[in-house]
C-alpha positions as a Markdown table, in Angstrom:
| # | Residue | x | y | z |
|---|---|---|---|---|
| 1 | Met | -67.7 | 33.7 | 17.7 |
| 2 | Lys | -68.0 | 32.0 | 14.4 |
| 3 | Asn | -65.1 | 34.0 | 13.0 |
| 4 | Lys | -62.9 | 32.9 | 15.9 |
| 5 | Tyr | -63.4 | 29.2 | 15.0 |
| 6 | Val | -62.7 | 29.9 | 11.3 |
| 7 | Phe | -59.5 | 31.7 | 12.3 |
| 8 | Val | -58.4 | 28.7 | 14.5 |
| 9 | Leu | -59.2 | 26.3 | 11.7 |
| 10 | Val | -57.2 | 28.3 | 9.2 |
| 11 | Met | -54.2 | 28.4 | 11.6 |
| 12 | Leu | -54.3 | 24.6 | 12.2 |
| 13 | Val | -54.4 | 24.0 | 8.4 |
| 14 | Gly | -51.5 | 26.3 | 7.9 |
| 15 | Leu | -49.5 | 24.6 | 10.6 |
| 16 | Leu | -50.2 | 21.2 | 9.0 |
| 17 | Val | -49.1 | 22.4 | 5.6 |
| 18 | Ala | -45.9 | 23.9 | 7.0 |
| 19 | Ser | -45.2 | 20.7 | 8.9 |
| 20 | Leu | -45.7 | 18.5 | 5.8 |
| 21 | Gly | -43.4 | 20.9 | 3.8 |
| 22 | Leu | -40.6 | 20.8 | 6.3 |
| 23 | Thr | -40.9 | 17.0 | 6.6 |
| 24 | Thr | -40.6 | 16.7 | 2.8 |
| 25 | Ile | -37.6 | 18.9 | 2.7 |
| 26 | Tyr | -35.9 | 16.9 | 5.5 |
| 27 | Val | -36.6 | 13.5 | 3.9 |
| 28 | Gly | -35.4 | 14.8 | 0.5 |
| 29 | Ser | -32.2 | 16.1 | 2.0 |
| 30 | Thr | -31.4 | 12.8 | 3.8 |
| 31 | Gln | -32.4 | 10.4 | 1.1 |
| 32 | Gln | -31.4 | 12.1 | -2.1 |
| 33 | Pro | -27.8 | 13.2 | -3.0 |
| 34 | Gln | -27.3 | 16.9 | -3.6 |
| 35 | Glu | -25.9 | 18.0 | -6.9 |
| 36 | Asp | -23.0 | 19.7 | -5.2 |
| 37 | Glu | -22.3 | 16.8 | -2.8 |
| 38 | Lys | -18.6 | 15.9 | -2.7 |
| 39 | Leu | -17.3 | 12.5 | -3.8 |
| 40 | His | -15.9 | 10.9 | -0.6 |
| 41 | Ile | -12.9 | 8.7 | -1.3 |
| 42 | Val | -11.1 | 6.7 | 1.4 |
| 43 | Thr | -7.7 | 4.9 | 1.0 |
| 44 | Ser | -6.6 | 2.0 | 3.1 |
| 45 | Phe | -3.0 | 3.1 | 3.9 |
| 46 | Tyr | -0.2 | 5.3 | 3.0 |
| 47 | Pro | 1.0 | 4.1 | -0.5 |
| 48 | Met | -2.6 | 4.0 | -1.7 |
| 49 | Tyr | -3.2 | 7.5 | -0.4 |
| 50 | Ile | -0.2 | 9.0 | -2.2 |
| 51 | Ala | -1.2 | 7.3 | -5.4 |
| 52 | Ala | -4.8 | 8.5 | -5.1 |
| 53 | Met | -3.6 | 12.0 | -4.2 |
| 54 | Asn | -1.8 | 12.3 | -7.4 |
| 55 | Val | -4.7 | 10.9 | -9.4 |
| 56 | Val | -7.3 | 13.2 | -7.8 |
| 57 | Gly | -5.0 | 16.3 | -8.0 |
| 58 | Asp | -7.2 | 19.4 | -8.0 |
| 59 | Thr | -10.3 | 17.7 | -9.2 |
| 60 | Glu | -13.4 | 19.6 | -7.9 |
| 61 | Asn | -15.8 | 18.3 | -5.3 |
| 62 | Val | -13.6 | 15.3 | -4.2 |
| 63 | Glu | -12.6 | 14.7 | -0.6 |
| 64 | Leu | -9.8 | 12.2 | -0.1 |
| 65 | Thr | -9.1 | 10.7 | 3.3 |
| 66 | Asn | -6.7 | 8.0 | 4.5 |
| 67 | Leu | -8.1 | 5.3 | 6.8 |
| 68 | Ser | -4.9 | 4.7 | 8.8 |
| 69 | Glu | -2.3 | 7.2 | 10.0 |
| 70 | Pro | 0.7 | 7.9 | 7.7 |
| 71 | Gln | 3.1 | 6.2 | 10.2 |
| 72 | Thr | 1.1 | 3.0 | 10.5 |
| 73 | Gly | 3.1 | 1.1 | 7.9 |
| 74 | Cys | 1.7 | -2.1 | 6.5 |
| 75 | Leu | -1.7 | -3.2 | 7.8 |
| 76 | His | -0.6 | -6.6 | 9.1 |
| 77 | Asp | -2.4 | -6.3 | 12.4 |
| 78 | Phe | -4.6 | -3.3 | 11.8 |
| 79 | Gln | -8.0 | -3.4 | 13.5 |
| 80 | Leu | -10.9 | -1.2 | 12.4 |
| 81 | Thr | -12.2 | 1.1 | 15.0 |
| 82 | Pro | -15.8 | 2.5 | 15.3 |
| 83 | Ala | -14.4 | 5.7 | 13.9 |
| 84 | Asp | -13.0 | 3.9 | 10.9 |
| 85 | Met | -16.3 | 2.2 | 10.2 |
| 86 | Gln | -18.1 | 5.5 | 10.4 |
| 87 | Leu | -15.7 | 6.9 | 7.9 |
| 88 | Leu | -16.3 | 4.0 | 5.5 |
| 89 | Ser | -20.1 | 4.4 | 6.0 |
| 90 | Glu | -19.8 | 7.9 | 4.5 |
| 91 | Ala | -17.5 | 6.9 | 1.7 |
| 92 | Asp | -18.4 | 6.5 | -2.0 |
| 93 | Ala | -15.3 | 4.5 | -2.8 |
| 94 | Phe | -12.6 | 2.6 | -0.9 |
| 95 | Ile | -9.2 | 2.3 | -2.6 |
| 96 | Ile | -7.2 | -0.7 | -1.4 |
| 97 | Asn | -3.8 | -2.2 | -2.3 |
| 98 | Gly | -5.3 | -5.7 | -2.4 |
| 99 | Gly | -3.3 | -9.0 | -2.2 |
| 100 | Gly | -4.4 | -9.6 | 1.3 |
| 101 | Val | -2.9 | -6.5 | 2.9 |
| 102 | Glu | -6.3 | -5.3 | 4.1 |
| 103 | Ser | -7.2 | -8.4 | 6.1 |
| 104 | Phe | -10.4 | -6.6 | 7.3 |
| 105 | Met | -12.0 | -6.5 | 3.9 |
| 106 | Glu | -14.5 | -9.2 | 4.7 |
| 107 | Asp | -15.9 | -7.1 | 7.5 |
| 108 | Val | -16.1 | -4.0 | 5.3 |
| 109 | Ala | -17.8 | -5.9 | 2.5 |
| 110 | Ser | -20.3 | -7.4 | 4.9 |
| 111 | Ala | -21.1 | -4.0 | 6.6 |
| 112 | Tyr | -21.2 | -1.9 | 3.4 |
| 113 | Pro | -22.2 | -4.1 | 0.4 |
| 114 | Asn | -22.8 | -1.1 | -1.8 |
| 115 | Leu | -19.4 | 0.5 | -1.2 |
| 116 | Val | -17.3 | 0.7 | -4.4 |
| 117 | Ile | -14.0 | -1.1 | -3.8 |
| 118 | Ile | -11.1 | -0.1 | -6.1 |
| 119 | Asn | -8.4 | -2.8 | -5.9 |
| 120 | Ala | -5.2 | -1.2 | -7.2 |
| 121 | Ser | -3.6 | -4.7 | -7.6 |
| 122 | Glu | -6.5 | -6.5 | -9.2 |
| 123 | His | -4.9 | -6.8 | -12.6 |
| 124 | Leu | -1.3 | -7.1 | -11.5 |
| 125 | Asp | 0.7 | -10.3 | -11.6 |
| 126 | Leu | 1.7 | -10.3 | -7.9 |
| 127 | Leu | 4.6 | -12.5 | -6.7 |
| 128 | Thr | 3.5 | -15.7 | -5.1 |
| 129 | Glu | 5.4 | -17.7 | -2.5 |
| 130 | Asp | 6.3 | -20.5 | -5.0 |
| 131 | Glu | 7.7 | -18.0 | -7.5 |
| 132 | Glu | 9.7 | -16.2 | -4.8 |
| 133 | His | 11.3 | -19.2 | -3.3 |
| 134 | Glu | 11.7 | -22.1 | -5.6 |
| 135 | Asp | 14.6 | -23.4 | -3.4 |
| 136 | Glu | 13.0 | -22.4 | -0.1 |
| 137 | Glu | 12.7 | -26.0 | 1.0 |
| 138 | Thr | 16.4 | -26.5 | 0.4 |
| 139 | His | 17.2 | -23.6 | 2.6 |
| 140 | Glu | 15.0 | -25.0 | 5.3 |
| 141 | Glu | 16.7 | -28.3 | 5.2 |
| 142 | His | 20.0 | -26.8 | 6.3 |
| 143 | Asp | 20.9 | -28.1 | 9.7 |
| 144 | His | 22.3 | -25.4 | 12.0 |
| 145 | Gly | 21.7 | -27.2 | 15.2 |
| 146 | Glu | 18.3 | -25.5 | 15.9 |
| 147 | Glu | 15.2 | -24.6 | 14.1 |
| 148 | Pro | 14.7 | -21.0 | 13.0 |
| 149 | Glu | 12.2 | -19.2 | 15.2 |
| 150 | Ser | 9.0 | -18.0 | 13.4 |
| 151 | Gly | 10.6 | -18.9 | 10.1 |
| 152 | Glu | 10.3 | -16.7 | 7.0 |
| 153 | His | 7.4 | -14.6 | 5.9 |
| 154 | Val | 6.1 | -13.5 | 9.2 |
| 155 | His | 4.1 | -10.9 | 7.3 |
| 156 | Asp | 2.9 | -13.3 | 4.7 |
| 157 | His | -0.6 | -12.4 | 3.3 |
| 158 | Gly | -1.5 | -16.0 | 2.3 |
| 159 | Asp | 0.6 | -17.2 | -0.6 |
| 160 | Val | 0.8 | -13.7 | -2.2 |
| 161 | Asn | 3.4 | -11.0 | -1.7 |
| 162 | Ala | 1.3 | -7.9 | -1.8 |
| 163 | His | 4.0 | -5.2 | -1.6 |
| 164 | Ala | 3.6 | -4.3 | -5.3 |
| 165 | Trp | 4.2 | -0.6 | -4.8 |
| 166 | Met | 7.9 | -1.5 | -4.1 |
| 167 | Ser | 8.2 | -2.1 | -7.9 |
| 168 | Val | 8.1 | 1.1 | -9.9 |
| 169 | Glu | 6.5 | -0.7 | -12.8 |
| 170 | Met | 3.9 | -2.3 | -10.6 |
| 171 | Tyr | 3.2 | 1.0 | -8.9 |
| 172 | Arg | 2.6 | 2.6 | -12.2 |
| 173 | Gly | 0.0 | -0.1 | -12.8 |
| 174 | Gln | -1.6 | 0.6 | -9.5 |
| 175 | Val | -1.9 | 4.3 | -10.3 |
| 176 | Gln | -3.6 | 3.5 | -13.6 |
| 177 | Ala | -6.0 | 1.1 | -11.9 |
| 178 | Ile | -7.0 | 3.9 | -9.4 |
| 179 | Ala | -7.5 | 6.4 | -12.2 |
| 180 | Gln | -9.7 | 4.0 | -14.2 |
| 181 | Gly | -11.7 | 3.1 | -11.1 |
| 182 | Leu | -12.4 | 6.7 | -10.2 |
| 183 | Ala | -13.2 | 7.6 | -13.8 |
| 184 | Glu | -15.8 | 4.9 | -13.9 |
| 185 | Leu | -17.3 | 6.0 | -10.5 |
| 186 | Asp | -17.3 | 9.7 | -11.4 |
| 187 | Pro | -17.6 | 10.0 | -15.2 |
| 188 | Glu | -18.1 | 13.8 | -14.9 |
| 189 | His | -14.5 | 14.2 | -13.9 |
| 190 | Glu | -13.1 | 11.2 | -15.9 |
| 191 | Gln | -10.7 | 13.3 | -17.9 |
| 192 | Ser | -9.4 | 15.0 | -14.8 |
| 193 | Tyr | -8.4 | 11.7 | -13.2 |
| 194 | Leu | -6.9 | 10.4 | -16.4 |
| 195 | Asp | -4.9 | 13.6 | -17.1 |
| 196 | His | -3.5 | 13.7 | -13.5 |
| 197 | Ala | -2.6 | 10.0 | -13.7 |
| 198 | Ala | -0.8 | 10.6 | -17.0 |
| 199 | Gln | 1.1 | 13.5 | -15.6 |
| 200 | Tyr | 2.2 | 11.5 | -12.6 |
| 201 | Asp | 3.1 | 8.5 | -14.8 |
| 202 | Val | 5.6 | 10.7 | -16.7 |
| 203 | Lys | 7.6 | 11.2 | -13.5 |
| 204 | Leu | 7.3 | 7.5 | -12.7 |
| 205 | Ala | 8.5 | 6.6 | -16.1 |
| 206 | Glu | 11.6 | 8.7 | -15.7 |
| 207 | Leu | 12.2 | 7.0 | -12.3 |
| 208 | Gln | 11.9 | 3.6 | -13.9 |
| 209 | Ser | 14.3 | 4.6 | -16.7 |
| 210 | Glu | 16.9 | 5.5 | -14.1 |
| 211 | Gln | 16.3 | 2.3 | -12.3 |
| 212 | Glu | 16.8 | 0.3 | -15.5 |
| 213 | Glu | 20.1 | 2.0 | -16.1 |
| 214 | Ile | 21.4 | 0.8 | -12.7 |
| 215 | Ala | 19.9 | -2.6 | -13.2 |
| 216 | Ser | 22.0 | -3.0 | -16.3 |
| 217 | Met | 25.1 | -2.7 | -14.0 |
| 218 | Val | 24.0 | -4.9 | -11.1 |
| 219 | Ser | 21.8 | -7.5 | -12.7 |
| 220 | Gly | 22.8 | -11.0 | -11.7 |
| 221 | Gln | 24.3 | -10.2 | -8.3 |
| 222 | Ser | 23.1 | -12.3 | -5.4 |
| 223 | Val | 21.5 | -10.7 | -2.4 |
| 224 | Ile | 19.8 | -11.6 | 0.9 |
| 225 | Leu | 16.6 | -9.8 | 1.9 |
| 226 | Phe | 15.5 | -9.0 | 5.4 |
| 227 | His | 12.0 | -7.9 | 4.2 |
| 228 | Glu | 9.7 | -9.6 | 1.7 |
| 229 | Ala | 8.8 | -6.2 | 0.2 |
| 230 | Tyr | 12.3 | -6.1 | -1.3 |
| 231 | Glu | 11.6 | -9.1 | -3.6 |
| 232 | Tyr | 9.9 | -6.6 | -5.9 |
| 233 | Val | 13.1 | -4.4 | -5.7 |
| 234 | Ala | 15.2 | -7.5 | -6.6 |
| 235 | Gly | 12.9 | -8.2 | -9.5 |
| 236 | Asp | 13.2 | -4.6 | -10.9 |
| 237 | Tyr | 17.0 | -4.8 | -10.7 |
| 238 | Gly | 17.5 | -8.3 | -11.9 |
| 239 | Leu | 19.0 | -9.5 | -8.7 |
| 240 | Asn | 19.3 | -13.2 | -7.6 |
| 241 | Val | 17.7 | -13.7 | -4.2 |
| 242 | Ala | 19.6 | -16.2 | -2.1 |
| 243 | Leu | 17.5 | -16.0 | 1.0 |
| 244 | Val | 14.5 | -14.0 | 2.4 |
| 245 | Met | 14.1 | -13.5 | 6.1 |
| 246 | Asp | 11.2 | -11.3 | 6.9 |
| 247 | Leu | 11.9 | -9.4 | 10.2 |
| 248 | Asp | 9.7 | -7.4 | 12.4 |
| 249 | Glu | 9.3 | -6.3 | 16.0 |
| 250 | Glu | 7.3 | -9.4 | 17.0 |
| 251 | Arg | 10.1 | -12.0 | 16.5 |
| 252 | Gln | 13.5 | -12.9 | 17.9 |
| 253 | Val | 16.2 | -13.9 | 15.5 |
| 254 | Ser | 17.8 | -17.3 | 16.4 |
| 255 | Ala | 21.4 | -18.3 | 16.2 |
| 256 | Gly | 20.4 | -20.8 | 13.6 |
| 257 | Glu | 19.1 | -18.1 | 11.3 |
| 258 | Val | 22.3 | -16.1 | 11.7 |
| 259 | Ala | 24.3 | -19.2 | 10.8 |
| 260 | Gln | 22.0 | -19.7 | 7.8 |
| 261 | Val | 22.6 | -16.2 | 6.5 |
| 262 | Leu | 26.4 | -16.6 | 6.8 |
| 263 | Glu | 26.2 | -19.9 | 5.0 |
| 264 | Glu | 24.2 | -18.4 | 2.1 |
| 265 | Ile | 26.7 | -15.5 | 1.9 |
| 266 | Asp | 29.5 | -18.0 | 1.4 |
| 267 | Glu | 27.7 | -20.5 | -0.9 |
| 268 | His | 26.1 | -18.0 | -3.2 |
| 269 | Gly | 28.7 | -15.2 | -3.2 |
| 270 | Val | 26.1 | -12.8 | -1.8 |
| 271 | Thr | 27.3 | -9.2 | -2.3 |
| 272 | Cys | 24.7 | -7.3 | -0.3 |
| 273 | Ile | 21.9 | -7.5 | 2.2 |
| 274 | Leu | 18.8 | -5.4 | 1.6 |
| 275 | Ala | 17.1 | -4.5 | 5.0 |
| 276 | Glu | 14.7 | -2.2 | 6.6 |
| 277 | Glu | 16.5 | -0.1 | 9.2 |
| 278 | Leu | 13.7 | -0.2 | 11.7 |
| 279 | Tyr | 13.6 | -4.0 | 12.2 |
| 280 | Gly | 16.6 | -5.3 | 10.3 |
| 281 | Gln | 19.5 | -3.3 | 11.7 |
| 282 | Lys | 20.2 | -5.5 | 14.7 |
| 283 | Met | 20.3 | -8.7 | 12.6 |
| 284 | Ala | 22.5 | -7.0 | 9.9 |
| 285 | Gln | 25.0 | -5.8 | 12.5 |
| 286 | Thr | 25.2 | -9.3 | 13.9 |
| 287 | Val | 26.0 | -10.7 | 10.5 |
| 288 | Gln | 28.5 | -8.0 | 9.7 |
| 289 | Lys | 30.5 | -9.1 | 12.8 |
| 290 | Ser | 31.3 | -12.4 | 11.0 |
| 291 | Ala | 31.1 | -11.4 | 7.3 |
| 292 | Asp | 32.4 | -8.6 | 5.1 |
| 293 | Ile | 29.0 | -7.8 | 3.6 |
| 294 | Arg | 27.4 | -4.5 | 2.5 |
| 295 | Val | 24.0 | -3.7 | 4.0 |
| 296 | Leu | 21.6 | -1.2 | 2.3 |
| 297 | Tyr | 18.7 | 0.0 | 4.3 |
| 298 | Leu | 15.9 | 0.7 | 1.9 |
| 299 | Asp | 12.7 | 2.7 | 2.5 |
| 300 | Thr | 9.7 | 0.4 | 2.3 |
| 301 | Leu | 7.6 | 3.5 | 1.3 |
| 302 | Asn | 4.7 | 2.5 | 3.5 |
| 303 | Arg | 4.9 | 5.5 | 5.9 |
| 304 | Gly | 5.8 | 9.2 | 5.6 |
| 305 | Asp | 4.3 | 12.6 | 5.2 |
| 306 | Tyr | 1.3 | 13.5 | 3.0 |
| 307 | Asp | 3.4 | 15.0 | 0.2 |
| 308 | Pro | 2.3 | 14.2 | -3.4 |
| 309 | Asp | 6.0 | 13.6 | -4.3 |
| 310 | Ser | 6.8 | 11.4 | -1.3 |
| 311 | Tyr | 6.9 | 8.2 | -3.3 |
| 312 | Leu | 9.2 | 9.7 | -5.8 |
| 313 | Thr | 11.5 | 11.0 | -3.1 |
| 314 | Gly | 11.6 | 7.7 | -1.2 |
| 315 | Met | 12.2 | 5.7 | -4.4 |
| 316 | His | 15.0 | 8.1 | -5.5 |
| 317 | His | 16.6 | 7.5 | -2.1 |
| 318 | Asn | 16.4 | 3.8 | -2.7 |
| 319 | Leu | 17.7 | 4.2 | -6.2 |
| 320 | Glu | 20.8 | 6.1 | -5.0 |
| 321 | Leu | 21.5 | 3.4 | -2.5 |
| 322 | Met | 21.2 | 0.7 | -5.2 |
| 323 | Arg | 23.9 | 2.5 | -7.2 |
| 324 | Gln | 26.3 | 1.3 | -4.5 |
| 325 | Leu | 25.8 | -2.2 | -5.7 |
| 326 | Ala | 27.5 | -1.3 | -9.0 |
| 327 | Glu | 30.6 | -0.4 | -7.0 |
| 328 | Thr | 30.8 | -4.0 | -5.8 |
| 329 | Glu | 31.6 | -5.0 | -9.3 |
| 330 | Asp | 34.5 | -2.5 | -9.6 |
């Protein structure tokens, strides 16, 4: 009988030890990072994903995910979903464009104070509203019989134009900022990030060189923009911006605005309108009924497929369209 009690006691002690061991293993696995755990990187939207994709390249143990779908476009009215918050809760770093595009950043910072934020535009000299439109007040004083509906800069992110990726030079700066941020976060793969960024920058430098060649032929021409993103394009090509009218699906164009565009064409010798086909085509066609004006529909490069060269492809498309401005001078 005595042996039976000893046996039961031994069994209970064994079960207790095993239980404590399993608990220790579980706690350790949930509280301590594993050596082979992947680095989880999330990007805010398409341009940042493509830039990060080229910086990460084939770096080992890195998982890259985009927060928004590739066809979302800019994040003007983007709302975070529970699934988005879950994704960010598991992220080691969140790469953003900055400049106010990600209007939800206050919520993210509040929910995840330890999440590393890599702001690709942090050290860039972004255009501000004052720099873009020194004569904007003059434009608004023109009396066309009715006030423009919604006015300009419907997509304004405060006083900053955040569409820096539309400038090749600015985009190169964003790529380098992402590379530096990841290198600091993950020093083990620092050289991999920097090498991939350097390889990508070679392609971007070639693109910028082609752009500068065209700029030498079209610099000084006056244009009208139907999207504030193209102000960076105008800057790269040395174009004079007579008027900016930011169009999207949420606003109706007034007769007064049409009259204003026609007036600017006459007064400033505007040679071309740069527009986004998705939202600017209707307005452009209306203007062309009354004015002999060229319209170039440029890619805003904020949506597309997940191809590492998609930015290069889209910008080359824009570059070839901009060559047509040189024909205006002939």
